[in-house]
Backbone as XML, in Angstrom:
<?xml version="1.0"?>
<chain id="A" units="angstrom">
  <residue number="1" name="UNK">
    <atom name="N" x="27.645" y="-7.917" z="-35.084"/>
    <atom name="CA" x="28.480" y="-7.072" z="-34.270"/>
    <atom name="C" x="27.989" y="-5.639" z="-34.231"/>
  </residue>
  <residue number="2" name="UNK">
    <atom name="N" x="27.363" y="-5.182" z="-35.313"/>
    <atom name="CA" x="26.870" y="-3.801" z="-35.296"/>
    <atom name="C" x="25.692" y="-3.656" z="-34.344"/>
  </residue>
  <residue number="3" name="UNK">
    <atom name="N" x="24.998" y="-4.772" z="-34.099"/>
    <atom name="CA" x="23.905" y="-4.724" z="-33.131"/>
    <atom name="C" x="24.411" y="-4.441" z="-31.726"/>
  </residue>
  <residue number="4" name="UNK">
    <atom name="N" x="25.550" y="-5.048" z="-31.386"/>
    <atom name="CA" x="26.137" y="-4.785" z="-30.068"/>
    <atom name="C" x="26.634" y="-3.356" z="-29.960"/>
  </residue>
  <residue number="5" name="UNK">
    <atom name="N" x="27.070" y="-2.787" z="-31.057"/>
    <atom name="CA" x="27.536" y="-1.403" z="-31.037"/>
    <atom name="C" x="26.390" y="-0.448" z="-30.706"/>
  </residue>
  <residue number="6" name="UNK">
    <atom name="N" x="25.165" y="-0.842" z="-30.989"/>
    <atom name="CA" x="23.995" y="-0.030" z="-30.625"/>
    <atom name="C" x="23.441" y="-0.406" z="-29.258"/>
  </residue>
  <residue number="7" name="UNK">
    <atom name="N" x="23.423" y="-1.688" z="-28.949"/>
    <atom name="CA" x="22.784" y="-2.139" z="-27.725"/>
    <atom name="C" x="23.563" y="-1.777" z="-26.461"/>
  </residue>
  <residue number="8" name="UNK">
    <atom name="N" x="24.866" y="-1.844" z="-26.503"/>
    <atom name="CA" x="25.660" y="-1.541" z="-25.308"/>
    <atom name="C" x="25.532" y="-0.065" z="-24.909"/>
  </residue>
  <residue number="9" name="UNK">
    <atom name="N" x="25.673" y="0.893" z="-25.817"/>
    <atom name="CA" x="25.454" y="2.292" z="-25.397"/>
    <atom name="C" x="24.017" y="2.569" z="-24.961"/>
  </residue>
  <residue number="10" name="UNK">
    <atom name="N" x="23.056" y="1.932" z="-25.599"/>
    <atom name="CA" x="21.660" y="2.115" z="-25.191"/>
    <atom name="C" x="21.435" y="1.572" z="-23.780"/>
  </residue>
  <residue number="11" name="UNK">
    <atom name="N" x="21.999" y="0.419" z="-23.480"/>
    <atom name="CA" x="21.848" y="-0.165" z="-22.153"/>
    <atom name="C" x="22.541" y="0.700" z="-21.102"/>
  </residue>
  <residue number="12" name="UNK">
    <atom name="N" x="23.700" y="1.229" z="-21.412"/>
    <atom name="CA" x="24.394" y="2.108" z="-20.474"/>
    <atom name="C" x="23.622" y="3.402" z="-20.254"/>
  </residue>
  <residue number="13" name="UNK">
    <atom name="N" x="23.061" y="3.946" z="-21.306"/>
    <atom name="CA" x="22.271" y="5.170" z="-21.187"/>
    <atom name="C" x="21.020" y="4.942" z="-20.344"/>
  </residue>
  <residue number="14" name="UNK">
    <atom name="N" x="20.315" y="3.836" z="-20.576"/>
    <atom name="CA" x="19.111" y="3.553" z="-19.796"/>
    <atom name="C" x="19.438" y="3.259" z="-18.337"/>
  </residue>
  <residue number="15" name="UNK">
    <atom name="N" x="20.554" y="2.601" z="-18.089"/>
    <atom name="CA" x="20.984" y="2.369" z="-16.713"/>
    <atom name="C" x="21.320" y="3.670" z="-16.004"/>
  </residue>
  <residue number="16" name="UNK">
    <atom name="N" x="21.995" y="4.578" z="-16.693"/>
    <atom name="CA" x="22.314" y="5.882" z="-16.130"/>
    <atom name="C" x="21.047" y="6.691" z="-15.886"/>
  </residue>
  <residue number="17" name="UNK">
    <atom name="N" x="20.086" y="6.583" z="-16.784"/>
    <atom name="CA" x="18.809" y="7.275" z="-16.621"/>
    <atom name="C" x="18.049" y="6.745" z="-15.404"/>
  </residue>
  <residue number="18" name="UNK">
    <atom name="N" x="18.073" y="5.436" z="-15.211"/>
    <atom name="CA" x="17.443" y="4.849" z="-14.037"/>
    <atom name="C" x="18.131" y="5.264" z="-12.755"/>
  </residue>
  <residue number="19" name="UNK">
    <atom name="N" x="19.443" y="5.370" z="-12.782"/>
    <atom name="CA" x="20.198" y="5.823" z="-11.612"/>
    <atom name="C" x="19.869" y="7.279" z="-11.284"/>
  </residue>
  <residue number="20" name="UNK">
    <atom name="N" x="19.740" y="8.105" z="-12.296"/>
    <atom name="CA" x="19.338" y="9.497" z="-12.074"/>
    <atom name="C" x="17.935" y="9.581" z="-11.484"/>
  </residue>
  <residue number="21" name="UNK">
    <atom name="N" x="17.023" y="8.749" z="-11.963"/>
    <atom name="CA" x="15.660" y="8.749" z="-11.425"/>
    <atom name="C" x="15.650" y="8.300" z="-9.967"/>
  </residue>
  <residue number="22" name="UNK">
    <atom name="N" x="16.492" y="7.338" z="-9.632"/>
    <atom name="CA" x="16.578" y="6.884" z="-8.246"/>
    <atom name="C" x="17.118" y="7.980" z="-7.344"/>
  </residue>
  <residue number="23" name="UNK">
    <atom name="N" x="18.174" y="8.673" z="-7.773"/>
    <atom name="CA" x="18.726" y="9.757" z="-6.963"/>
    <atom name="C" x="17.741" y="10.912" z="-6.842"/>
  </residue>
  <residue number="24" name="UNK">
    <atom name="N" x="16.969" y="11.192" z="-7.898"/>
    <atom name="CA" x="15.949" y="12.226" z="-7.827"/>
    <atom name="C" x="14.884" y="11.854" z="-6.806"/>
  </residue>
  <residue number="25" name="UNK">
    <atom name="N" x="14.478" y="10.583" z="-6.765"/>
    <atom name="CA" x="13.464" y="10.167" z="-5.795"/>
    <atom name="C" x="14.007" y="10.229" z="-4.372"/>
  </residue>
  <residue number="26" name="UNK">
    <atom name="N" x="15.287" y="9.953" z="-4.184"/>
    <atom name="CA" x="15.890" y="10.110" z="-2.860"/>
    <atom name="C" x="15.884" y="11.571" z="-2.427"/>
  </residue>
  <residue number="27" name="UNK">
    <atom name="N" x="16.259" y="12.449" z="-3.337"/>
    <atom name="CA" x="16.355" y="13.869" z="-3.009"/>
    <atom name="C" x="14.976" y="14.487" z="-2.771"/>
  </residue>
  <residue number="28" name="UNK">
    <atom name="N" x="13.954" y="14.011" z="-3.447"/>
    <atom name="CA" x="12.625" y="14.606" z="-3.287"/>
    <atom name="C" x="11.873" y="14.034" z="-2.095"/>
  </residue>
  <residue number="29" name="UNK">
    <atom name="N" x="12.466" y="13.079" z="-1.365"/>
    <atom name="CA" x="11.860" y="12.605" z="-0.128"/>
    <atom name="C" x="10.875" y="11.461" z="-0.294"/>
  </residue>
  <residue number="30" name="UNK">
    <atom name="N" x="10.997" y="10.692" z="-1.329"/>
    <atom name="CA" x="10.066" y="9.593" z="-1.555"/>
    <atom name="C" x="10.225" y="8.469" z="-0.539"/>
  </residue>
  <residue number="31" name="UNK">
    <atom name="N" x="11.396" y="8.333" z="0.053"/>
    <atom name="CA" x="11.671" y="7.227" z="0.964"/>
    <atom name="C" x="11.784" y="7.685" z="2.414"/>
  </residue>
  <residue number="32" name="UNK">
    <atom name="N" x="11.258" y="8.859" z="2.747"/>
    <atom name="CA" x="11.406" y="9.387" z="4.098"/>
    <atom name="C" x="10.544" y="8.656" z="5.115"/>
  </residue>
  <residue number="33" name="UNK">
    <atom name="N" x="9.285" y="8.391" z="4.788"/>
    <atom name="CA" x="8.346" y="7.823" z="5.754"/>
    <atom name="C" x="7.724" y="6.556" z="5.188"/>
  </residue>
  <residue number="34" name="UNK">
    <atom name="N" x="8.439" y="5.448" z="5.284"/>
    <atom name="CA" x="7.934" y="4.196" z="4.721"/>
    <atom name="C" x="6.859" y="3.577" z="5.612"/>
  </residue>
  <residue number="35" name="UNK">
    <atom name="N" x="6.978" y="3.712" z="6.933"/>
    <atom name="CA" x="5.989" y="3.119" z="7.833"/>
    <atom name="C" x="4.672" y="3.884" z="7.811"/>
  </residue>
  <residue number="36" name="UNK">
    <atom name="N" x="4.727" y="5.179" z="7.645"/>
    <atom name="CA" x="3.503" y="5.980" z="7.611"/>
    <atom name="C" x="2.612" y="5.612" z="6.441"/>
  </residue>
  <residue number="37" name="UNK">
    <atom name="N" x="3.206" y="5.365" z="5.290"/>
    <atom name="CA" x="2.423" y="4.992" z="4.118"/>
    <atom name="C" x="1.793" y="3.613" z="4.297"/>
  </residue>
  <residue number="38" name="UNK">
    <atom name="N" x="2.480" y="2.737" z="5.010"/>
    <atom name="CA" x="1.930" y="1.395" z="5.226"/>
    <atom name="C" x="0.767" y="1.428" z="6.202"/>
  </residue>
  <residue number="39" name="UNK">
    <atom name="N" x="0.816" y="2.314" z="7.179"/>
    <atom name="CA" x="-0.260" y="2.392" z="8.171"/>
    <atom name="C" x="-1.404" y="3.303" z="7.737"/>
  </residue>
  <residue number="40" name="UNK">
    <atom name="N" x="-1.175" y="4.168" z="6.785"/>
    <atom name="CA" x="-2.207" y="5.096" z="6.324"/>
    <atom name="C" x="-3.378" y="4.369" z="5.673"/>
  </residue>
  <residue number="41" name="UNK">
    <atom name="N" x="-3.136" y="3.209" z="5.096"/>
    <atom name="CA" x="-4.214" y="2.458" z="4.452"/>
    <atom name="C" x="-5.204" y="1.928" z="5.481"/>
  </residue>
  <residue number="42" name="UNK">
    <atom name="N" x="-4.750" y="1.744" z="6.723"/>
    <atom name="CA" x="-5.606" y="1.201" z="7.763"/>
    <atom name="C" x="-6.422" y="2.275" z="8.480"/>
  </residue>
  <residue number="43" name="UNK">
    <atom name="N" x="-6.118" y="3.527" z="8.272"/>
    <atom name="CA" x="-6.785" y="4.621" z="8.958"/>
    <atom name="C" x="-8.089" y="4.970" z="8.253"/>
  </residue>
  <residue number="44" name="UNK">
    <atom name="N" x="-9.166" y="5.074" z="9.034"/>
    <atom name="CA" x="-10.452" y="5.481" z="8.481"/>
    <atom name="C" x="-10.493" y="6.996" z="8.382"/>
  </residue>
  <residue number="45" name="UNK">
    <atom name="N" x="-10.808" y="7.508" z="7.213"/>
    <atom name="CA" x="-10.841" y="8.950" z="7.028"/>
    <atom name="C" x="-12.143" y="9.555" z="7.540"/>
  </residue>
  <residue number="46" name="UNK">
    <atom name="N" x="-13.241" y="8.900" z="7.304"/>
    <atom name="CA" x="-14.534" y="9.441" z="7.725"/>
    <atom name="C" x="-15.320" y="8.357" z="8.440"/>
  </residue>
  <residue number="47" name="UNK">
    <atom name="N" x="-16.104" y="8.740" z="9.430"/>
    <atom name="CA" x="-16.886" y="7.730" z="10.138"/>
    <atom name="C" x="-17.983" y="7.167" z="9.246"/>
  </residue>
  <residue number="48" name="UNK">
    <atom name="N" x="-18.434" y="5.955" z="9.547"/>
    <atom name="CA" x="-19.512" y="5.395" z="8.725"/>
    <atom name="C" x="-20.799" y="6.194" z="8.909"/>
  </residue>
  <residue number="49" name="UNK">
    <atom name="N" x="-21.531" y="6.359" z="7.825"/>
    <atom name="CA" x="-22.767" y="7.156" z="7.891"/>
    <atom name="C" x="-23.888" y="6.306" z="8.473"/>
  </residue>
  <residue number="50" name="UNK">
    <atom name="N" x="-24.763" y="6.979" z="9.222"/>
    <atom name="CA" x="-25.924" y="6.319" z="9.818"/>
    <atom name="C" x="-27.163" y="6.658" z="9.011"/>
  </residue>
  <residue number="51" name="UNK">
    <atom name="N" x="-27.291" y="6.024" z="7.869"/>
    <atom name="CA" x="-28.412" y="6.327" z="6.989"/>
    <atom name="C" x="-29.498" y="5.265" z="7.054"/>
  </residue>
  <residue number="52" name="UNK">
    <atom name="N" x="-29.539" y="4.497" z="8.150"/>
    <atom name="CA" x="-30.616" y="3.518" z="8.286"/>
    <atom name="C" x="-31.883" y="4.214" z="8.752"/>
  </residue>
  <residue number="53" name="UNK">
    <atom name="N" x="-32.965" y="4.177" z="7.960"/>
    <atom name="CA" x="-34.222" y="4.864" z="8.349"/>
    <atom name="C" x="-34.991" y="4.097" z="9.382"/>
  </residue>
</chain>
């Protein structure tokens, strides 16, 4: 029973910490442009070099 007395507050604290991290990520704009990040991987940043002699 003493194990539950430690585990329940620890689980509640970690859940609250995760909720705070989620709200912080919402406020800092992490979820603003979901489609842009998905399409950015397909964009070529630099043209291929023509180093064939």
